[in-house]
SEMAR-220793 format. One line per field, with one value per residue (C-alpha): residue number from 1; x, y, z. Coordinates in Angstrom, 1 decimal, always signed. Example, Ala and Ser with C-alpha at 12.3 -4.5 7.8 and 13.67 -1.06 7.14 Angstrom:
# residues 2
n	1_2
xx	+12.3_+13.7
yy	-4.5_-1.1
zz	+7.8_+7.1
# end
This chain:
# residues 473
n	1_2_3_4_5_6_7_8_9_10_11_12_13_14_15_16_17_18_19_20_21_22_23_24_25_26_27_28_29_30_31_32_33_34_35_36_37_38_39_40_41_42_43_44_45_46_47_48_49_50_51_52_53_54_55_56_57_58_59_60_61_62_63_64_65_66_67_68_69_70_71_72_73_74_75_76_77_78_79_80_81_82_83_84_85_86_87_88_89_90_91_92_93_94_95_96_97_98_99_100_101_102_103_104_105_106_107_108_109_110_111_112_113_114_115_116_117_118_119_120_121_122_123_124_125_126_127_128_129_130_131_132_133_134_135_136_137_138_139_140_141_142_143_144_145_146_147_148_149_150_151_152_153_154_155_156_157_158_159_160_161_162_163_164_165_166_167_168_169_170_171_172_173_174_175_176_177_178_179_180_181_182_183_184_185_186_187_188_189_190_191_192_193_194_195_196_197_198_199_200_201_202_203_204_205_206_207_208_209_210_211_212_213_214_215_216_217_218_219_220_221_222_223_224_225_226_227_228_229_230_231_232_233_234_235_236_237_238_239_240_241_242_243_244_245_246_247_248_249_250_251_252_253_254_255_256_257_258_259_260_261_262_263_264_265_266_267_268_269_270_271_272_273_274_275_276_277_278_279_280_281_282_283_284_285_286_287_288_289_290_291_292_293_294_295_296_297_298_299_300_301_302_303_304_305_306_307_308_309_310_311_312_313_314_315_316_317_318_319_320_321_322_323_324_325_326_327_328_329_330_331_332_333_334_335_336_337_338_339_340_341_342_343_344_345_346_347_348_349_350_351_352_353_354_355_356_357_358_359_360_361_362_363_364_365_366_367_368_369_370_371_372_373_374_375_376_377_378_379_380_381_382_383_384_385_386_387_388_389_390_391_392_393_394_395_396_397_398_399_400_401_402_403_404_405_406_407_408_409_410_411_412_413_414_415_416_417_418_419_420_421_422_423_424_425_426_427_428_429_430_431_432_433_434_435_436_437_438_439_440_441_442_443_444_445_446_447_448_449_450_451_452_453_454_455_456_457_458_459_460_461_462_463_464_465_466_467_468_469_470_471_472_473
xx	-6.1_-7.4_-9.4_-8.0_-8.6_-6.3_-3.4_-3.4_-3.3_-0.6_+2.8_+4.9_+3.4_+4.6_+7.1_+8.3_+11.5_+12.1_+14.9_+17.3_+16.8_+13.1_+12.8_+15.1_+12.3_+9.8_+11.1_+11.7_+8.2_+6.8_+8.9_+7.7_+4.2_+4.4_+6.6_+3.9_+2.7_+6.0_+7.1_+3.6_+3.7_+6.9_+5.6_+2.2_+4.8_+7.0_+5.1_+4.1_+7.2_+9.2_+11.4_+13.5_+14.7_+17.5_+15.8_+12.8_+15.3_+16.7_+13.4_+12.7_+15.6_+14.9_+11.3_+12.9_+15.4_+13.2_+10.2_+13.2_+14.3_+10.7_+10.0_+12.9_+11.7_+7.7_+8.3_+11.6_+10.8_+7.0_+3.5_+5.9_+3.4_+4.4_+3.6_+5.4_+5.8_+5.9_+4.7_+1.3_-1.6_-3.3_+0.0_-0.3_-3.6_-1.9_+1.9_+0.2_-1.7_+1.8_+3.9_+0.8_+0.8_+1.3_+4.2_+6.2_+4.1_+7.8_+10.0_+12.0_+12.3_+14.3_+12.0_+9.0_+10.4_+11.8_+8.5_+7.0_+9.7_+9.0_+5.3_+6.3_+8.5_+6.3_+3.2_+5.6_+6.3_+2.1_+1.8_+4.3_+2.6_-0.7_+0.8_+3.5_+1.1_-1.6_-4.2_-5.0_-7.4_-9.1_-9.6_-11.1_-13.9_-14.6_-13.7_-16.3_-17.3_-19.6_-16.2_-13.6_-15.8_-15.0_-11.9_-10.5_-12.7_-11.5_-7.8_-8.7_-11.5_-9.4_-6.4_-8.8_-6.8_-3.9_-5.9_-7.6_-5.6_-2.1_-3.8_-4.5_-1.6_-1.5_-4.6_-3.0_-0.5_-3.0_-5.6_-4.0_-2.3_-5.9_-7.2_-3.8_-4.5_-8.3_-7.3_-4.5_-6.3_-9.7_-9.8_-6.6_-5.5_-8.6_-6.9_-3.2_-1.1_+1.2_-1.2_-3.2_+0.0_+1.6_-1.3_-0.2_+3.8_+2.9_+0.6_+3.2_+5.8_+4.1_+2.6_+6.2_+7.9_+5.3_+6.4_+9.7_+9.5_+7.5_+10.3_+12.7_+11.1_+10.4_+6.9_+7.6_+10.1_+11.7_+9.2_+6.1_+4.1_+5.3_+8.4_+11.0_+14.5_+17.3_+19.7_+18.9_+20.1_+23.4_+24.0_+23.1_+25.8_+26.0_+25.8_+24.3_+23.5_+20.5_+21.5_+19.8_+18.5_+19.8_+17.8_+18.7_+17.2_+13.5_+10.8_+8.5_+5.4_+2.1_+0.1_+1.8_+1.7_-1.8_-2.6_-0.4_-1.9_-5.4_-3.2_-2.0_-5.2_-6.2_-3.3_-3.4_-7.3_-5.9_-3.2_-5.0_-7.8_-4.5_-2.9_-5.9_-5.6_-2.3_-2.8_-5.8_-4.1_-0.4_-2.1_-0.7_-3.0_-5.4_-3.7_-4.5_-4.1_-0.4_+0.1_-2.1_-0.3_+3.1_+2.7_+1.2_+4.0_+6.4_+4.8_+5.1_+8.8_+9.2_+7.5_+10.3_+13.1_+11.0_+11.1_+14.5_+15.5_+13.0_+10.8_+7.7_+5.9_+5.7_+5.2_+1.8_+1.0_+0.4_-2.6_-1.6_+1.2_-1.3_-3.4_-0.4_+0.2_-2.9_-2.2_+1.4_+0.2_+3.6_+3.4_+6.7_+8.2_+11.4_+10.1_+9.0_+12.7_+14.7_+12.1_+13.1_+16.9_+16.1_+14.4_+17.2_+20.1_+18.3_+18.0_+21.6_+22.1_+21.8_+20.7_+17.7_+15.9_+17.1_+15.4_+11.9_+11.9_+11.9_+8.2_+6.7_+3.5_+0.5_+1.6_+1.9_-1.9_-3.2_-2.3_-4.1_-7.1_-7.1_-4.9_-7.0_-10.5_-9.9_-8.7_-12.0_-14.3_-12.1_-13.2_-16.9_-16.9_-16.6_-20.5_-21.5_-21.3_-23.6_-27.2_-27.5_-31.6_-30.3_-31.1_-28.3_-25.7_-26.4_-26.0_-23.1_-21.4_-22.5_-21.7_-18.1_-17.9_-18.7_-17.3_-14.3_-14.4_-15.7_-13.7_-10.5_-11.9_-12.8_-9.7_-7.4_-9.2_-9.6_-6.7_-5.0_-8.3_-8.9_-6.0_-6.4_-9.8_-7.7_-5.6_-2.4_-1.7_-3.7_-3.0_-0.9_-4.6_-5.6_-3.0_-3.2_-7.3_-5.9_-3.6_-6.5_-8.7_-6.5_-6.6_-10.1_-9.1_-8.4_-11.7_-13.8_-12.2_-12.5_-16.1_-16.8_-15.3_-16.6_-20.4_-20.4_-19.6_-21.9_-24.9_-27.1_-27.0_-27.2_-24.2_-26.5_-26.7_-23.4_-22.1_-19.9_-21.6_-20.4_-17.3_-15.9_-17.0_-15.6_-12.4_-12.1_-11.7
yy	-11.3_-13.8_-16.5_-19.8_-22.1_-19.5_-19.4_-23.2_-23.1_-20.5_-22.5_-19.2_-15.9_-12.7_-12.6_-16.3_-16.5_-20.0_-21.7_-19.3_-21.9_-21.7_-18.2_-17.7_-19.9_-18.5_-14.8_-15.9_-17.2_-13.5_-12.2_-14.0_-13.4_-9.5_-9.8_-9.8_-6.7_-4.9_-5.4_-4.5_-0.7_+0.3_-1.3_+0.7_+3.6_+2.7_+4.5_+7.4_+8.5_+7.6_+5.2_+2.7_-0.6_+0.4_+3.0_+0.8_-2.2_+0.5_+1.2_-2.2_-2.6_+0.7_-0.5_-3.7_-1.8_+0.7_-2.2_-4.0_-0.9_+0.5_-3.0_-3.3_+0.3_-0.9_-4.0_-2.8_+0.7_+1.4_-0.7_-3.8_-5.9_-8.8_-7.0_-6.3_-2.9_-2.1_-0.2_+0.9_+1.2_+4.5_+6.7_+5.2_+7.6_+10.9_+9.7_+9.5_+12.5_+14.5_+13.0_+13.8_+17.6_+20.1_+21.4_+18.0_+16.7_+17.3_+16.5_+12.9_+10.4_+12.3_+15.3_+13.8_+11.8_+14.5_+15.7_+12.7_+12.4_+16.0_+15.4_+12.0_+13.6_+16.1_+13.9_+12.1_+14.9_+14.9_+11.5_+11.4_+14.5_+12.7_+9.5_+11.0_+13.7_+11.2_+13.0_+9.8_+8.2_+11.8_+11.7_+8.5_+9.4_+11.5_+8.7_+6.4_+3.5_+5.6_+7.5_+4.4_+2.7_+4.9_+5.6_+2.5_+1.6_+4.1_+3.3_-0.2_+1.6_+4.6_+2.3_+0.9_+2.4_-0.2_-3.1_-4.4_-1.8_-3.2_-7.0_-6.5_-5.7_-9.2_-11.2_-14.4_-13.7_-10.9_-13.3_-16.4_-14.2_-13.6_-17.0_-18.4_-15.7_-16.7_-20.5_-20.1_-18.0_-19.0_-22.5_-23.9_-21.9_-23.7_-26.8_-25.9_-23.9_-23.0_-22.2_-20.6_-18.2_-17.1_-17.0_-13.8_-14.7_-17.8_-16.8_-14.3_-16.8_-18.8_-16.5_-14.8_-18.0_-18.9_-15.6_-16.5_-19.8_-17.8_-15.6_-18.3_-20.1_-16.8_-16.2_-12.9_-11.4_-8.0_-5.5_-7.7_-6.6_-9.8_-10.1_-10.5_-9.0_-10.0_-7.4_-5.3_-8.0_-8.3_-4.9_-4.4_-4.9_-7.7_-5.2_-2.0_-0.3_+2.7_+5.8_+8.6_+11.1_+9.2_+10.9_+14.3_+16.9_+16.6_+19.3_+20.6_+21.7_+22.9_+21.1_+17.7_+17.5_+18.0_+16.0_+13.5_+14.1_+12.4_+9.1_+9.0_+9.3_+6.6_+4.2_+5.6_+4.6_+1.1_+0.4_+1.2_-1.8_-3.9_-3.5_-5.0_-7.7_-8.4_-8.6_-11.0_-13.5_-13.5_-13.9_-9.9_-7.6_-5.3_-2.6_+0.3_+4.3_+4.5_+1.5_+2.7_+6.3_+4.9_+3.0_+5.1_+7.9_+4.7_+4.2_+7.9_+7.6_+5.1_+7.0_+9.5_+6.9_+6.1_+9.9_+10.1_+7.1_+7.7_+4.7_+7.0_+5.4_+5.4_+2.6_+0.8_-2.1_-5.2_-7.2_-10.1_-10.9_-10.8_-13.9_-15.3_-15.6_-16.8_-19.8_-20.7_-19.7_-18.4_-14.4_-13.9_-10.5_-12.2_-13.8_-10.7_-8.8_-11.6_-11.1_-7.7_-8.3_-10.9_-7.6_-5.7_-8.2_-9.6_-5.3_-4.7_-7.3_-5.0_-8.0_-9.3_-6.0_-6.1_-9.4_-8.6_-5.4_-7.7_-8.6_-8.1_-5.6_-8.2_-9.9_-7.2_-6.3_-9.7_-9.1_-5.9_-6.6_-9.1_-7.4_-4.1_-5.8_-7.3_-3.4_-2.6_-5.1_-4.9_-1.1_-2.4_-4.5_-1.7_-1.0_-4.4_-2.1_+0.9_+0.7_+0.6_+1.1_+5.0_+7.5_+9.6_+6.9_+5.6_+9.9_+10.4_+6.8_+7.4_+10.6_+9.9_+6.9_+8.8_+12.2_+10.0_+8.8_+11.8_+14.6_+13.0_+12.6_+16.5_+17.4_+15.6_+17.3_+20.7_+20.7_+23.7_+25.8_+25.4_+27.1_+29.7_+30.8_+32.0_+35.0_+34.8_+35.4_+32.6_+29.8_+28.0_+27.4_+26.2_+23.9_+22.5_+21.7_+20.1_+17.9_+16.7_+16.0_+14.2_+11.3_+10.0_+8.6_+12.1_+13.7_+10.7_+10.6_+14.5_+14.4_+11.4_+12.7_+16.5_+15.0_+12.2_+14.9_+17.6_+15.7_+14.4_+10.7_+8.8_+6.5_+2.9_+4.7_+5.3_+2.2_+3.6_+1.5_-1.8_-0.6_+0.3_-2.6_-4.6_-3.0_-2.5_+1.5
zz	+26.6_+23.7_+25.3_+26.5_+24.0_+21.7_+23.5_+23.9_+20.1_+19.4_+19.1_+19.6_+21.5_+21.3_+23.6_+23.2_+20.8_+18.8_+17.9_+15.6_+12.8_+13.1_+13.4_+10.0_+8.3_+9.7_+8.8_+5.1_+4.9_+5.9_+3.8_+0.5_+2.2_+1.5_-1.5_-4.0_-2.9_-2.0_-5.7_-7.0_-5.7_-8.0_-11.2_-10.7_-10.2_-12.8_-16.1_-13.7_-12.6_-16.2_-14.3_-17.5_-16.3_-14.2_-12.0_-11.4_-10.2_-8.0_-7.0_-5.8_-4.2_-1.9_-1.1_+0.7_+2.7_+4.1_+4.8_+6.3_+8.6_+9.4_+10.5_+12.9_+14.0_+14.3_+16.4_+18.8_+19.5_+18.1_+18.8_+19.6_+17.9_+15.5_+12.4_+9.0_+7.8_+3.9_+1.0_+0.9_-1.9_+0.1_-1.2_-5.3_-5.8_-4.8_-6.3_-9.6_-9.3_-8.5_-11.1_-13.7_-12.2_-15.4_-14.0_-14.2_-17.7_-19.4_-16.7_-16.3_-13.4_-11.1_-10.8_-10.6_-7.3_-5.8_-5.7_-4.7_-2.0_-0.7_+0.2_+1.7_+4.0_+5.0_+5.3_+7.7_+10.2_+9.9_+10.9_+13.7_+15.1_+15.2_+16.6_+19.4_+20.6_+21.1_+18.8_+16.8_+19.8_+19.5_+15.7_+15.5_+17.4_+13.3_+11.3_+10.9_+8.5_+6.7_+6.0_+5.6_+3.5_+0.1_+1.2_+0.9_-1.9_-4.2_-3.0_-5.6_-7.9_-8.5_-10.4_-12.8_-15.5_-15.0_-14.7_-17.7_-20.3_-19.2_-18.8_-22.6_-23.7_-24.3_-23.1_-23.0_-20.5_-18.7_-18.3_-17.7_-14.4_-13.2_-13.7_-11.5_-8.9_-8.6_-8.8_-5.8_-3.2_-3.9_-5.0_-4.4_-1.2_+0.8_+0.6_+0.7_+3.2_+0.4_-2.1_+0.9_+2.1_-1.3_-3.9_-5.5_-5.6_-6.9_-9.5_-10.3_-10.7_-13.0_-15.3_-15.4_-16.3_-19.1_-20.6_-20.3_-22.2_-25.0_-25.3_-25.4_-28.0_-30.3_-29.8_-27.9_-30.0_-28.6_-28.8_-28.2_-24.4_-23.0_-24.1_-21.2_-21.5_-19.0_-20.4_-17.4_-15.0_-16.6_-16.5_-12.7_-10.1_-7.8_-4.8_-4.2_-1.0_-1.8_-0.4_+0.8_-0.9_-4.2_-6.5_-5.5_-2.8_-2.5_-3.7_-1.3_-3.3_-1.1_-3.8_-3.3_-0.3_+0.7_-1.9_+0.0_+3.1_+1.8_+1.7_+5.0_+6.6_+4.9_+6.3_+9.8_+9.6_+8.1_+10.2_+13.6_+12.6_+11.9_+15.4_+16.9_+14.8_+15.2_+18.8_+18.5_+16.4_+18.3_+21.7_+22.9_+25.3_+23.5_+22.2_+24.4_+23.0_+24.1_+21.9_+19.0_+19.2_+19.1_+16.5_+14.0_+15.4_+13.9_+11.1_+10.1_+11.3_+8.7_+6.1_+6.5_+5.8_+2.9_+1.7_+2.7_+0.7_-2.4_-2.8_-4.2_-1.6_+2.4_+4.9_+6.9_+8.5_+5.9_+6.9_+4.8_+7.3_+10.3_+8.2_+8.1_+12.0_+11.8_+9.8_+11.3_+14.7_+15.1_+16.9_+17.8_+17.9_+17.4_+14.3_+12.2_+13.7_+11.4_+8.6_+8.6_+8.6_+5.4_+3.6_+4.2_+3.1_-0.2_-0.8_-1.0_-3.8_-7.0_-9.7_-7.1_-8.1_-11.6_-11.7_-11.0_-13.2_-16.1_-15.2_-18.7_-18.6_-18.7_-15.7_-13.9_-15.0_-14.5_-11.0_-10.4_-11.7_-8.9_-6.0_-6.5_-6.6_-3.5_-1.7_-3.0_-1.8_+1.5_+1.7_+1.0_+3.7_+6.4_+5.5_+7.7_+10.3_+9.0_+8.5_+4.7_+4.7_+6.3_+3.1_+4.8_+4.6_+1.1_-0.2_+1.5_+0.4_-2.8_-3.8_-2.3_-4.7_-7.5_-7.3_-5.9_-9.8_-11.7_-10.4_-11.4_-14.9_-14.9_-14.0_-16.5_-18.7_-17.5_-15.3_-17.0_-17.1_-13.8_-12.9_-15.1_-13.6_-10.9_-10.0_-10.6_-6.7_-6.1_-8.7_-5.8_-4.5_-7.5_-8.2_-4.4_-5.9_-8.9_-7.1_-4.8_-7.6_-9.7_-6.6_-6.2_-2.8_-2.0_-3.2_-1.8_+1.6_+2.1_+0.9_+2.4_+6.4_+5.8_+4.9_+8.0_+10.4_+9.5_+8.1_+11.6_+12.7_+15.2_+16.7_+15.4_+12.1_+11.7_+12.3_+15.7_+17.9_+16.3_+15.0_+18.3_+19.8_+16.7_+16.9_+21.1_+20.2
# end
């Protein structure tokens, strides 16, 4: 349990239930807190999947439906911590790599989505097996900050192609988005609770609003990168319930599945840390091995739901909502469950997803520049636990980061040649190598995990001693 001073500061602890009206307001606030990150994921995947405006609208609605279902499962049967489940950036690199496979180069949205779905579904069973079997606790001893740092960092860095190139399609709007996000999160957020809780949402809405006004006054005509076209909203139905296998039956390709495993590993590592952070914030008992394993198992079940409905992604624990618990001093499980109901309810409004599919590319690019940079920074923050005077650590971290950026560039240019280098009986293996090599996070994760566990190093040098005390593992 947290010290008594923390307990007295909490307005509602994890087992307490605020009045229904208060629950609804606090739950909606959690919904707004996770909104920006959740919408960002389909927007990133749009071009890789080849989605049009109507398909993007359905993706957004499906993301919120799955997030709501997964949150209810996690808070009711999983870790039972007040922790929101939503889409994960860890899956973006592998998903984009799958969509970029040579065999899918001339295919449309639904075919690409079915390949991603297949990889997510198989990976979900992998995560459930790791959690429900109790293996997660045992595997953690092989995963140190030396491996975590480059893996998480590359989630952000590997997506650099979606930052400035998108924002630069119109630097006026893209630059405005970047400036507003920095202003709201790092300056006004220190003075105002509203800006502190919703910097991404407010920055996105303000820049989007400027683009709408400029479009209405003719400054951004049709075809302009920052033009806002609401025609998709008018065509969308008022109500649409996302259905299982709405894009068709999944395709299970070995290359895609192996590539997606790296995303699952990163997600499990991140979520384990989130469980301890959520418990500290909400005045809940420190998670034991059983709680962590159950939580990871139900995150795998959430990913299975995501794969069945076809979000092109999975689910994981949301750190930003844990921060909201600290700011509001409300750690009630019931509030998070109400937030989940809000997600599910709004997801069935067809025009809801269609509205947010109209966000122009420069706004999306500006948002990426800030959000992905923050993810990279979070990854680097794990280096505080390791000995940075150790040449061993510096080599592993530097090599994993460099190869995580360099190998995908090679594969992008030589992927077909790589397949041609193998005999016909082993082309499947070459395809797996190409898919893994296309994901910077996968390359960095595998290299860092392998080298950190084969190159000799002390626990203090690798950061295990300090990291274990920090996470209570």
